N, C-alpha and C positions, 0 to 999 in steps of 0.2 A: 551760629551765635552761642551755642553751648560746647563747642569743642574746647575752648580754653578751660572751661570749668571741669570738663571730663578728663582732660590731661592733668589738671592739678590734683584730681582726686586720685587718679592712677599713680602719681608720684608719691602718694601718701601724706600730701599736705592737706590741711583743713580746707575743704571747698567752700567757696561762698557763691550764693546764686547771683548776685550782683545785677548789673543792667540786662544781662541776656534773658532773664525770666521776664521782665517788664517788656522787652522788645518782642518776645514771642507772644506774651499775652495780648499785646496791642495789635499784633499782626493777624491774629485769629478773626476778630470781627472784621478788620478791613478786608481780609481774604473773602470773608462771607459776602461782604457788600459788593466786592468785584465780581464774585461768582454770580450774584443775582443780576448785576448789570449784563454779564456775559450771557445769562439765560435769557433775559428780555431781549437782548440784541440777536441772538440766534433764532428766537422765536419770530421776530419781525422780518429777519433775513429769509427765513424759510417760508414765511406765510405765503408768498407769491406761488409756491409749488403745491399748496394745499389743494385738496379736491374743492370744486365749487359746491354750492348748496346742492344737497341730495335731489335727484330727479325722480324720486318715488315716494309713495305715501309712507311706507315704514321706514324709509331712509331718513326723513325728517326727524321722526322721534328717536331713532337710533342715534343720530348725531347729537340730538339734545342730551340724551343719556350719557354719551360719551364726553361731552364737554362739561356737563354738570358734575360728572364724577371727577373730571380733570381739576376744575376749580377747587372742589373739596380737597383734593390731594395736594394741590399747591398751597392752599391755605394752611393745611396740617403741616406741610413741609417747612413753610416760612415760619410758623410758630415754634415748632419743636426745634428747628435748627438755629433760630435767633438765640433762644435759650442755650442750646449747645455750644454755640460760638461765644456768646457773652459770658457765661459762667467762668470759663478760664481766666478771662480778663478780670472780671469782677472779684474772684475769690483767688486770684494767684498768691503764691506763697510770700508771707511776710514774717520777719523775724518776731517771735514771741506769740503769733496767732496760733490758736488750736482749732483743729476742725471740730465741728459740731456733729456728734453721733446722733442721726436720725434715722432709727430703724424702720419705722413704717408709719402709715397714716391712712386708717381705714376709710375715712371719709373721701380722701383724695383717690384711693384706689377704686371705690364705688363710682365716683365721678367719671374717672378716665376709662371705666369698663362700660358704664351704662351708655355714654355718649357714643362711642363708636359702635355699640351694639344697635342703638337707634338708628345711626346713619346707615349702617350696613342692611338693616332690616328694611328701610326705605328703599335703598338702591336694589336689593333683591326683589322686593315687591314690584317696582317699576320694570325691572328687567324681565321678571317672569310674566307680567301682564303683556309686554312687548314680544316676548317670545311665543306666548300663546297665539297672539294675534298672527305672527308670521307662520306658525306651523298648523293654523286652522285653515285647511284648504277650501275654497269656495267650490261649488258644483262645477264640473268640467264644461257642462252647456253654458255656463255664464262667462267662461274663460276663452281667451285665444290660446289654443294648445299649439305648442311648437316643440319639436323634437331637437335635441341638441346632442351631437355626438362627436366625441373627441377620439382623435387617433394620432399617431405619431407621423407628422407634427402639424395638425391642422384641426380646425373646427368645421363641421358641416351641420346645416340645420334643414329640417324637413317640415313642411306645412301641410295640413289636411286642405282638401278642396271644399267645394260647396257644401259637402255633408258634414263639415266640421269634425270629421272623424278620421284619425290616423290610422292607416292600415297596419296590420300586424307586420313584424319583421321575424326572421329566423337567422341566427347566427351562421347556420350552415349554408345560407344562400348569399353571403357576403363574397364578392369576387371583385375583379378589377373594375368591372362596369357598375355593378350594384352594390355600391360601398355601404349602404345602410342595410343591406340584407332583406330588402323589402319583399313581403310574401305576396305574391300576385294571385294566390289561391283566395285571398281575402279580397272581396270586391271594393272594400273601402280604400284600397291601396291605389286604384286606377286615376283618382283625380288628386293625388298628393303631388307636391312639386317642391324641388330642391333649388333655392335661389343662390345667388352669389353673395348676398348680404342679408343680414337679419333686419325685418322692419317690424315695429311694435306700434300698436295703437295708443294714442294718448287717452288716459282716463278709463281704460278697460283692464280687468284683470288679466294677466299673461301668466300662464302655467307653462313652465319648462319641464319637459320630461327628459332626463339627462342619463347618458350611458356612455360607456368607454368601450372602444373596440379592441384595445391591446393592453396598455398599462394605465395606472392611476393618473387621471388628470384633474383639473379643477376649474369649473365655470366661474368666472370672476368678471362681474359687470360692475366696476367701481363707483360709477356715477349714480348707479341705482342702489348701492350698498348691497349686492347680491354676490354671494359666494357659496357654492355647493359642489363637492366632489363628484367626479365623474367615475364610478367604480366598475371595472370589468365584471360582468356577471351579476351585477346588483344595481338595477336601474334606481335612480334617485329623483327627486323633483323639487322645485321651489317655484313660489308665485309671488308676484309683485304688481303694483299699478304705476305705470309710467305717468308722470305729471307734467313733464317738460318736452315738447318737441325739439328736435335737433336745432331747428332755427331759433327757438326761444332760448336755448342754452347758448348758442352762438352770441345772441344779444347779450345774455347775462354776463358771459366771460369776456366779451369784447373781442372775441377772435372768430372771425368769419370762416376759418378753416377747421374749426372744431368738429369732431366726430366722436360719437360714443364708440366704444370698443369693448368686445368680448376678448379676454385674455385668459391665460392659464396661469394659476399660481401654485402648481405642482410641479416640482422639478422632474420632468418625464423623460428626459434624455437630452442628448447633445443639441437637438433642434428646438428644445422647449421655448426659446426666446422668440421663435417665429409664429407661435400660435396666437395670432391676432386676427379678429374677425370684425368687419365693419357692422355697426348697429345703427340703424336710423329710427327715430321716433316720429310718426305722422299724425296728424289730426285724423280722426275716424274716416272722414270722406277720402282723404288722399290714400289712407292705408287700404280702403276698400278697392280704389283704382288700381293700386299697385298690385294687390292680390289677383284682380281680374286680368291684369296684363301678363301674369306669369304663365309660362307654358308648362304642361303637365310632364312630370318625368317619363311616364309611360308613353307619352306622345313623341317625346325626344328619342325614345330608345324603343321604336316599334319592334326592329328585328329581335332585340333581346327578349321583349315580352312575348313575342310570337313563338320563341323557342319553349316558353312555358305554357302559354295559352294560345293554341292554334287558332288562326283567323282573327287575331287582333287587328283592328283598324285605327289609324291615327285620328281620322276626323271625328270619330265617335267616342274616343278614349273608352271603349269597352270592347267586348268580344263579339264579333260578327262572323258567321260561318262562310267560309270560301267554299267553292265547289269541291276543292280537294279534301276539306277538312270536315264536311258535313257528317261523315260516318265516324269521325273521331270524337268519342265522348270527353267532355271536360270533367276532370276528377277534382272535387274539392277536398283539400285535406285539412282537417280541423286541428289547430294546435292550442285550443282554448282550455283554461282551467274550469271545469264545471263548477266546482265548489265556489271558486272566486266570483264567477259571473253571476251565480245564482244568489250568492250573498249579497252582491252589488245591485242587481236589478230584478231578482226574482224569476228569471227566465234566461235560458241559453239555447242558441240554435246550433244544431249539428247537421252535417251533410252525410247522411248515411246511405251506402249504395244498395240498391234493389235491382233485381233483373228488370229490364225494360218492361213497363206496362204490368208488372206483376208486384205482389206483395212479399215474394220470397226474398230473404236477405241475401245479399251477395257474399261470397266468401271474405271479401275485403272489409265487411262491416264488423268482424270480430272485435277489431281493436276498439270501434266506438262503443260496442256493447259492454266490453270490459271496463271501458272508462266510465260508463253509466253505473255499471255494478260497484265499481270500486268507490263512487261517490255515494251510493245508496248504502253500502256497507259501513262506510265511515260514519254516517249519521243514521242510526237505526230507527229514529223516531220521524224523519221527514217523509212526507208523502208528496208524490209528484204526478203531474198529468203528462202523458206523452202525446203530443199533438203532431199529426202528420200534414203536410202541405204538399202541393204539386204546382207545376207551372200551368199556363192556360191552354195548353194544346189539347184538343179533344173536347169531349162532352162534359159540362161542369158537374152534372150529377154522377156521371161515372168516375170523375176525378175525385169527388168527395168520398164515394164508397171505397175507392183505391187508396186514398189516404187513410181512411179509417182501417182498412185491412193492414196497411204498412204499420201503423201505430201499434195495433193489436200484436203484430208479429215480434215488435220489439219488447212489448210486455210479456208475451209468451216466452221469449228467449231469456228474459230476466227472471222470471218465475222458475224456469228450468234450471237456472243457475243457483237458485235458493232465495230469491228475493220473495217476501210475503206478498200474495196477491193483493191483500187489502190496501197496500201501500201505493199501488199502481192503477191509474186510470188511463184509458186510451180514448182518443177523440179525433175525428177526421174533418179538416177544414177545407180540404180540397185546393182550389186556386184563390181562396180568399186571402187577404192580407199580404200581397206580394212585397218583398223587401228589395227587390231590383227589378230593372225593366225587362219584361218578357219579350221585347223585341230583339233581344240579343241572345246568343247561346249561353254566354256567361251569366246574364241576368235569369235566364230559365234555370241554370244550375243552381244558382243561389236560391231561387224560389222553392226547388225541390229539397225541402228541408225537414228535419224533425226538431220540434222544440220541447225542451224538458222545462216544465213550469212548476214551481213550488206551490202546494195548494194546502 
């Protein structure tokens, strides 16, 4: 519409605005209305692909915050752009009209500064409140703890057994069979199981312990509004409370083939798109039945575990001595961080080697003694009790005396290294307070322990 006017000006002739200016002025509000209609149409067209209502407690409030913010933004967009597109039409060029010079208006500036500031403060306050809720983790004993591990290009999950305690893992133990690197020197590992799909209980806090085996992945449970990166070498975690079973969500969506899914939102390589894992939400009763029906990883891989713990038996999911392995001692290797465990629970158990039936420290015990020494030198104000424990073999009175002697041996070794004697107390408990079944060799090995307790 302006080409003719521009050509006239370039020829040196006096240019006139003419109809072109009026046509352009009228087209601006028309284009704005068409744009709003297109915006509304595209929203309704895409709405069928939106996620359904969130299936977690925090997801509902997160969705509310999203849509509330979206409504505010759309209102602000419509108001400001209505003025933007209307003004060129209303105040288009006219012969003889002069523009009014309007340098500033302090009252207006205060108004349009204060109102957005108030709105922003409200949004930040609500968002911070929700963030604090999400990042305040409940006690693990109240949660269903599940380990989620990402690798190129699949997810795997591991559940604790009846003890509700996941066994430790060591990255050096990872191989083609033991993909998690489960540490079978930790008795809590024996009843862990690795299912083919993830099940969650409705209405109970679920705590995901997340890690990656190779590159950066990202745990994404869209229907629960859960997203947390899986970082190699740096475990992360996320908790939430599922509120809808799979069947309830199928009824909500009207899709009887609906399934929850765990996906990856980090582009982790060529097979990234294949990282999908089925998730099922059950009522608590059904969830308990599902857990009870799962076979233990150790029981499914008896030969593998036997290579680590001689005499392992499938039917007991524990270590039982065979005729050929009675003479072979079971060595427990501790990988715990003493400072972390004491800070968390006030006590930590170590499995320190002694000569059989004696209180002399074995040569392999130096690593554990050094670990205790490092802990005590890092915090020079802490005082601890060194408690000795035995299994139930032999006379109870002799076991108590033996455990006292062993505890004192550790105290003496620490004093020799330079720890003040007044910071250390030794006590023998004998066969009291077993932490494992004394009917198996593995259980006895776990009970022959030393506890470091903060006093």
